[in-house]
C-alpha positions in Angstrom: -36.1 -35.8 -12.0 -33.0 -35.0 -12.9 -32.4 -34.1 -16.8 -29.7 -34.7 -18.7 -27.4 -31.7 -17.8 -28.2 -32.6 -14.2 -27.4 -36.1 -14.6 -24.4 -35.4 -16.1 -22.6 -32.4 -14.0 -23.6 -35.3 -10.5 -21.6 -37.9 -12.5 -19.0 -34.9 -13.2 -19.0 -33.6 -9.5 -18.9 -37.4 -8.2 -15.9 -38.1 -10.0 -13.8 -34.8 -9.0 -10.1 -35.8 -8.8 -8.7 -39.5 -9.0 -7.4 -39.4 -5.8 -10.5 -38.2 -4.7 -12.6 -40.5 -6.6 -14.8 -42.6 -4.2 -16.8 -45.9 -6.2 -20.4 -44.4 -7.3 -23.6 -45.8 -8.5 -26.3 -43.5 -9.9 -29.8 -44.2 -10.8 -31.1 -41.7 -14.0 -34.9 -42.4 -13.9 -35.6 -40.6 -17.1 -33.1 -43.7 -18.6 -34.0 -45.8 -16.3 -30.6 -46.9 -15.9 -27.7 -47.3 -13.4 -24.6 -46.1 -14.0 -21.8 -48.1 -11.5 -18.4 -47.1 -11.4 -15.3 -48.3 -8.7 -12.4 -46.2 -10.4 -11.9 -43.2 -12.1 -9.5 -44.9 -15.2 -10.5 -44.5 -18.8 -12.5 -47.4 -19.6 -13.6 -49.0 -23.1 -17.2 -50.9 -22.6 -18.5 -54.1 -23.7 -22.5 -55.0 -24.1 -22.8 -58.1 -22.1 -26.6 -58.4 -22.5 -29.5 -56.8 -22.7 -29.3 -55.8 -19.2 -25.4 -54.6 -18.4 -22.6 -53.3 -20.4 -20.0 -52.9 -18.4 -16.8 -50.9 -18.2 -13.3 -52.1 -18.5 -10.4 -50.5 -17.5 -7.5 -49.2 -20.3 -4.9 -49.5 -18.4 -5.7 -53.0 -16.4 -8.4 -54.6 -18.5 -9.8 -55.4 -14.9 -13.8 -54.5 -14.6 -14.5 -51.3 -13.4 -17.8 -50.2 -13.7 -21.0 -50.8 -15.7 -24.3 -49.4 -17.3 -27.4 -51.2 -16.3 -30.1 -50.6 -18.7 -33.8 -51.3 -18.4 -34.0 -51.2 -14.4 -37.5 -50.4 -13.7 -38.8 -53.6 -16.1 -35.9 -55.7 -14.7 -37.0 -55.1 -10.8 -40.7 -55.3 -12.2 -39.7 -58.9 -14.0 -37.8 -59.6 -10.5 -40.8 -59.0 -8.3 -43.2 -61.5 -10.9 -40.2 -64.1 -10.3 -38.9 -63.6 -7.4 -41.7 -61.1 -4.9 -38.5 -62.0 -1.8 -36.5 -59.5 -4.0 -39.0 -56.1 -2.6 -37.2 -56.8 0.7 -33.5 -55.9 -0.9 -34.5 -52.4 -1.3 -34.6 -50.8 1.7 -35.8 -47.1 1.9 -35.9 -46.3 -1.7 -32.0 -47.7 -2.0 -30.5 -50.9 -3.3 -27.1 -52.2 -3.6 -25.7 -53.3 -6.8 -24.6 -56.2 -5.6 -28.0 -57.7 -5.5 -28.6 -56.7 -9.0 -26.4 -58.2 -10.5 -26.8 -61.6 -8.4 -30.6 -61.6 -9.1 -29.6 -61.2 -12.6 -27.0 -64.7 -12.6 -30.1 -66.3 -10.5 -32.9 -65.8 -12.9 -30.3 -66.7 -16.3 -30.2 -70.1 -17.5 -26.3 -69.5 -18.6 -23.6 -72.4 -17.2 -21.7 -71.5 -14.4 -18.5 -71.3 -16.6 -20.1 -68.8 -19.0 -18.4 -65.9 -20.4 -21.6 -64.3 -19.2 -21.4 -65.8 -15.8 -18.3 -64.9 -14.9 -18.3 -61.7 -15.8 -21.5 -61.0 -13.7 -19.4 -62.7 -10.9 -17.1 -59.9 -11.6 -19.2 -57.4 -11.0 -21.0 -58.8 -7.9 -17.3 -59.0 -6.5 -16.7 -55.4 -7.9 -20.4 -54.4 -5.8 -19.3 -56.0 -2.8 -16.3 -54.4 -2.4 -17.2 -50.7 -3.1 -20.4 -51.2 -1.2 -22.1 -49.2 -3.8 -25.8 -48.7 -3.5 -27.9 -46.4 -5.0 -31.9 -44.8 -4.8 -34.0 -46.5 -6.4 -37.8 -45.0 -6.7 -39.9 -46.1 -9.0 -43.4 -47.7 -8.7 -43.0 -51.7 -8.5 
């Protein structure tokens, strides 16, 4: 398990200089959250729902990442409702696109709702960046 200082150090090391930046996602087991960044831009955050807070670039206003909270609880709920989701976690790693899609699939929101559109944009960012993260916890 990572301490808060170790987690912050890893995030800062991954961020590096802007020209060296690579999209990343880090699972923090202590906070049961995943931070996802596709750009080193300065950002502001907006809560979408109880699972996701979206990061928007202050420069472009485009989605550049997110914070996914309560990942373990969400995963356990998914396994009850959609046991096949288990096969999307390979060797303790999960592609973020799968988590975002699963949230849309389990939502009662209309396809044109702001939340659904936001999740579609997150899905696109996750697909384009091909980001995945360690996801080690008991189901």
